C-alpha positions in Angstrom: 99.1 105.5 100.6 100.1 105.4 97.0 101.4 108.6 95.6 99.1 109.1 92.6 101.9 110.9 90.9 104.5 108.1 90.7 102.8 106.4 88.0 100.9 109.3 86.3 101.5 110.3 82.8 100.0 112.5 79.9 97.9 110.3 77.7 99.5 109.7 74.2 98.4 112.3 71.6 97.3 114.7 74.6 98.4 118.3 74.1 101.2 119.2 76.4 99.0 121.0 78.9 97.1 118.0 79.6 97.3 117.1 83.1 99.1 113.6 83.9 96.7 110.7 84.5 97.8 107.8 87.2 97.7 104.2 85.7 94.5 102.6 86.1 93.8 100.1 89.1 91.0 98.7 91.4 90.5 99.9 94.6 89.3 97.7 97.4 87.9 99.6 100.2 87.2 97.8 103.6 84.5 99.6 105.9 83.7 99.6 109.5 81.5 101.2 111.8 83.7 103.8 113.3 85.5 105.0 116.3 85.9 108.3 118.3 89.2 110.0 117.9 89.8 109.6 121.8 87.7 108.9 124.6 87.4 112.6 126.0 84.4 114.4 126.3 84.2 116.5 122.9 85.7 113.5 120.9 83.0 111.2 122.1 80.4 114.0 121.5 81.5 114.5 117.9 81.4 110.9 117.3 78.2 110.0 119.2 76.5 113.2 117.1 77.3 111.7 114.1 76.4 108.0 115.0 73.2 109.2 116.7 72.2 111.5 113.9 72.1 108.8 111.2 68.4 108.4 110.0 69.3 104.5 109.3 70.4 104.2 113.1 67.6 106.3 114.8 64.7 106.8 112.4 62.3 108.9 114.5 61.6 112.1 113.1 64.4 114.7 113.3 62.2 117.6 115.0 61.3 115.1 117.8 64.8 113.5 118.0 67.2 116.0 117.5 66.2 118.1 120.4 66.6 115.4 122.8 69.7 114.2 121.3 71.3 117.7 121.5 70.2 119.0 124.8 70.0 115.9 126.9 71.8 112.6 125.5 74.8 114.5 124.3 75.2 116.5 127.4 75.2 112.8 129.4 76.3 110.1 127.0 79.7 111.2 126.2 80.8 110.8 130.1 79.6 107.2 130.2 80.7 106.1 126.5 84.1 107.8 127.1 84.6 105.7 130.2 83.6 102.7 128.7 86.3 103.5 125.6 88.9 104.4 128.2 88.6 100.9 129.8 89.4 99.3 126.4 91.5 102.0 124.9 94.7 101.0 123.1 96.9 103.5 124.9 100.2 102.5 123.1 98.9 103.6 120.0 96.6 106.0 121.1 93.6 104.5 119.4 90.4 102.3 120.1 90.8 98.6 119.5 88.6 98.7 116.6 91.0 100.9 114.7 93.9 99.1 115.4 92.4 95.6 114.5 90.8 97.1 111.3 94.2 98.6 110.3 95.6 94.9 110.9 93.2 93.3 108.7 93.6 95.9 105.9 97.2 95.1 105.9 96.9 91.5 105.7 94.1 91.8 103.1 96.4 94.0 101.1 99.3 91.6 101.2 97.1 88.5 100.1 95.3 90.6 97.2 98.7 92.2 96.0 100.0 88.6 95.9 97.5 87.7 93.4 97.0 90.7 91.7 100.3 92.9 92.1 100.0 96.6 91.6 96.8 96.4 89.8 94.9 96.5 93.3 94.8 99.3 96.1 93.7 98.2 99.4 92.7 100.4 102.3 89.9 100.8 104.9 87.5 103.8 106.1 84.9 104.2 108.7 81.3 105.0 108.4 81.7 107.4 111.4 84.9 109.2 112.6 88.0 108.8 110.9 89.3 107.9 108.3 86.1 109.0 106.7 84.6 107.1 103.6 84.7 110.5 101.7 88.4 110.9 102.3 89.3 107.3 101.3 87.3 107.3 98.1 89.0 110.6 97.3 92.5 109.2 98.0 91.6 106.0 95.6 90.4 108.3 92.8 93.3 110.4 92.9 95.7 107.3 92.8 94.1 106.0 89.5 91.3 103.6 91.0 88.8 103.8 88.0 86.8 100.9 89.8 86.1 100.7 93.5 84.9 97.2 95.4 83.3 98.3 98.4 83.5 95.9 101.4 81.5 96.7 104.5 82.9 94.2 107.1 79.6 93.1 108.3 78.8 89.3 107.7 75.0 90.1 108.1 72.9 92.8 106.2 71.2 95.5 108.3 69.9 98.8 107.5 71.9 100.3 110.4 75.2 98.7 109.4 75.7 97.6 105.8 73.0 100.0 104.2 74.4 103.1 105.8 78.0 102.2 105.0 76.7 101.9 101.5 75.0 105.1 101.5 78.0 107.1 102.7 80.1 105.4 99.8 77.3 106.4 97.4 77.5 110.2 98.6 81.4 110.0 98.3 81.0 108.8 94.8 78.7 111.9 94.0 81.3 114.3 94.7 83.8 112.9 92.5 84.2 114.7 88.9 85.4 111.4 87.5 83.4 109.0 89.2 84.8 105.4 89.5 82.8 102.2 88.5 81.5 100.6 91.7 80.5 97.3 93.1 79.3 96.5 96.6 79.9 93.2 98.4 76.9 91.5 99.7 76.5 90.1 103.2 78.8 86.9 103.8 76.8 85.4 106.6 76.7 81.9 105.1 80.1 81.9 103.4 81.6 78.4 103.9 85.2 79.8 104.8 83.6 82.5 107.4 81.6 79.7 109.1 84.8 77.5 109.2 86.7 80.3 110.8 84.1 80.9 113.4 84.0 77.0 114.2 87.6 76.7 114.3 87.9 79.9 116.8 85.2 77.9 119.0 87.3 74.8 118.8 90.4 76.8 119.8 88.8 78.4 122.7 87.1 75.4 124.2 90.5 73.4 123.8 92.2 75.7 126.2 89.7 75.2 128.9 89.6 72.6 131.7 85.8 72.2 131.7 83.7 72.5 128.6 81.1 75.2 128.7 77.4 73.9 128.7 76.1 76.3 126.4 77.7 78.5 123.6 75.6 82.0 123.5 76.1 83.6 119.7 75.3 87.0 120.7 74.5 89.4 117.8 74.2 93.3 117.7 70.4 93.9 118.3 67.9 96.2 116.6 64.3 97.3 117.0 61.6 94.4 116.3 59.9 97.1 114.2 62.7 97.0 111.6 62.4 93.2 111.0 58.6 93.5 110.7 59.5 96.0 108.2 61.5 93.6 105.9 65.1 93.9 107.4 66.6 90.4 107.0 69.2 90.8 109.7 67.3 88.3 112.2 67.0 85.5 109.7 70.3 85.8 108.7 71.7 85.9 112.2 69.7 82.6 112.8 71.2 81.1 110.0 74.7 81.8 110.8 73.9 80.1 114.2 72.5 77.2 112.4 75.5 76.6 110.1 77.9 77.2 112.9 76.1 74.5 115.0 75.9 72.0 112.0 79.8 72.5 111.2 80.6 71.9 114.9 78.3 68.7 115.0 76.5 70.0 118.0 73.0 69.5 119.2 70.3 72.5 119.4 70.9 72.4 123.1 74.6 73.4 122.9 74.2 76.8 121.3 71.6 79.5 121.4 71.0 82.8 119.7 70.5 86.2 121.6 70.9 90.0 120.7 72.7 92.8 122.7 73.2 96.5 122.9 69.6 97.5 123.4 69.0 101.1 123.1 65.8 103.2 123.7 62.1 102.5 124.7 60.8 100.3 122.2 61.3 96.5 121.9 64.3 94.9 120.3 65.0 91.6 119.0 64.9 89.0 121.8 66.1 87.4 123.7 68.4 90.2 125.0 72.0 88.6 125.7 72.1 90.4 129.2 69.0 88.8 130.3 69.4 85.4 128.7 72.7 84.8 130.4 71.3 85.6 133.6 68.4 83.1 132.9 70.7 80.2 131.8 72.5 80.6 135.2 69.3 81.1 137.5 66.7 79.0 135.8 68.6 76.5 133.9 71.3 76.2 136.4 74.1 76.4 133.7 77.4 77.0 135.5 79.8 77.3 132.5 78.8 79.4 129.2 80.9 80.8 126.4 79.9 84.0 124.3 81.0 84.4 120.8 79.7 87.4 118.6 79.6 86.6 115.0 78.0 89.5 113.9 81.2 91.6 114.6 84.2 91.5 112.3 86.7 93.1 115.1 86.5 93.4 118.7 85.3 96.6 119.5 83.3 98.4 122.5 80.2 96.1 122.1 82.5 93.0 122.4 85.3 94.0 125.0 83.3 96.2 127.2 79.6 95.0 126.9 80.1 91.3 126.5 83.3 90.8 128.5 82.2 93.3 131.4 78.7 93.8 131.7 77.1 90.5 130.3 79.9 88.8 132.3 78.8 90.3 135.5 75.1 89.4 134.5 75.9 85.7 134.4 78.2 85.9 137.6 75.6 87.7 139.6 73.0 85.3 138.6 75.1 82.3 140.0 77.5 81.7 136.8 80.9 80.4 137.6 82.8 80.2 134.4 82.3 82.9 131.6 84.3 82.4 128.6 84.4 85.2 125.7 85.8 84.1 122.2 87.4 86.9 120.6 86.0 88.1 117.1 87.8 87.0 114.3 90.0 89.8 114.0 93.0 89.5 111.6 93.2 85.7 112.2 94.3 83.8 109.2 91.4 81.8 108.9 89.3 85.1 108.7 91.6 87.0 106.3 91.4 83.8 104.0 87.4 84.2 104.1 87.4 87.9 103.4 90.0 87.8 100.8 88.1 84.8 99.1 85.1 86.9 99.1 86.8 89.9 97.9 88.2 87.7 94.8 84.7 86.4 94.1 83.9 90.1 93.7 86.8 91.0 91.7 86.1 88.4 88.8 85.6 90.3 85.6 87.6 93.3 86.7 90.8 91.4 87.8 91.1 87.6 86.8 
C-alpha cells in the first residue's frame, strides 16, 4: 500500500499550518463478492450474516427474514458452509482461494496499468462482504491522494445481487469521505471480445489435454430467483448472450453447448435449467458420457466452482451414469483474462488518464 505522506506537500501559497496534501492520482478499485476470514463457526457466522442480510441478495421483508436468519439459518449453516470452505481452503496462505486469486489478479492488473500510466494510478481490491472491506479501501485510496476512483466490480454480467450491491457499498463508502473522490463505475463486460476470446482459449486448452472430447460443454452461471428476471434484471439475457458469443467464437453447433444455472437457495423458483439437475439429465436421458463445465460468470474460482461444481455437480453427473466430468477453471489470473480486464479498465480511464 502506498504511503500517503511520501509525496504529500503543503499547497503553494498556503499558510504554514495547512496540512500536506498527497499528489493527485487515480485509483482503480477491483471488487469481488467476499470471503470469510476462516472456516470456523464464528467466522462463517459473521460472513453469512453480512451476506444474507443484504436486501439485494434476500429481498424478503426484514421482519419476516431476520428472525429466521438469526435463529435457524445462522445456527446451522455456518457448520455446513464451514465444512465446504475447509475442503477448498488455501491452508498454506491461511485464506480462501478467492482471496488468493483476487490478490494475484490485482498484482497483475497493477503491473499492467502502471506500465502504461506510471505512478498516476493506484490499483487495489476490496470485497463486498468480509475483508478487506470496500469502506477501508476507499479510505486508503482517498488518503493516498486518489481524487478519482474507477470502481471495477469483477462480474462480467450485471445482477442486482452482485454488481448493484457492490456499487451500493462503494457509494456508501464515498458518503463518508470529507473530500469525496470523483467516481466512475465499470459497466458489465459480458460481451467484450477479449473476455470472450479468453473464455474460448480456456475451453480449447482444456479440451486439448483430454483423450476424448466432451460431448457437451455446460456453461453454468450463478442462479437467481426467476422473479428478479421478471422485475427487469438483465442478468439472464446477458448470460445467454455470453454463451452464444462463446459458441460462435469456438465455431460450434448449438448441440455442443448449453446454458444452466446453479446455487439455488430458498423455496421459490430460480432461473432454469438447474445445473445439478441438467447434468444428471444429460447422462440419464441423453446418454452423454462425457461433459465439461465452465463458469463464465465467475472471474475467480471460489466456493461455488471449486466445491459446488467440482464436487456436488460432478457427483450428480456420475451418479446418473456419466463417466468423464471435466471442470474448466475460471479465468483467474490467466494472462488473457488480465489483458481483457486491463483493456476494460483503460477504456474507462479515458479522459482521466490518456
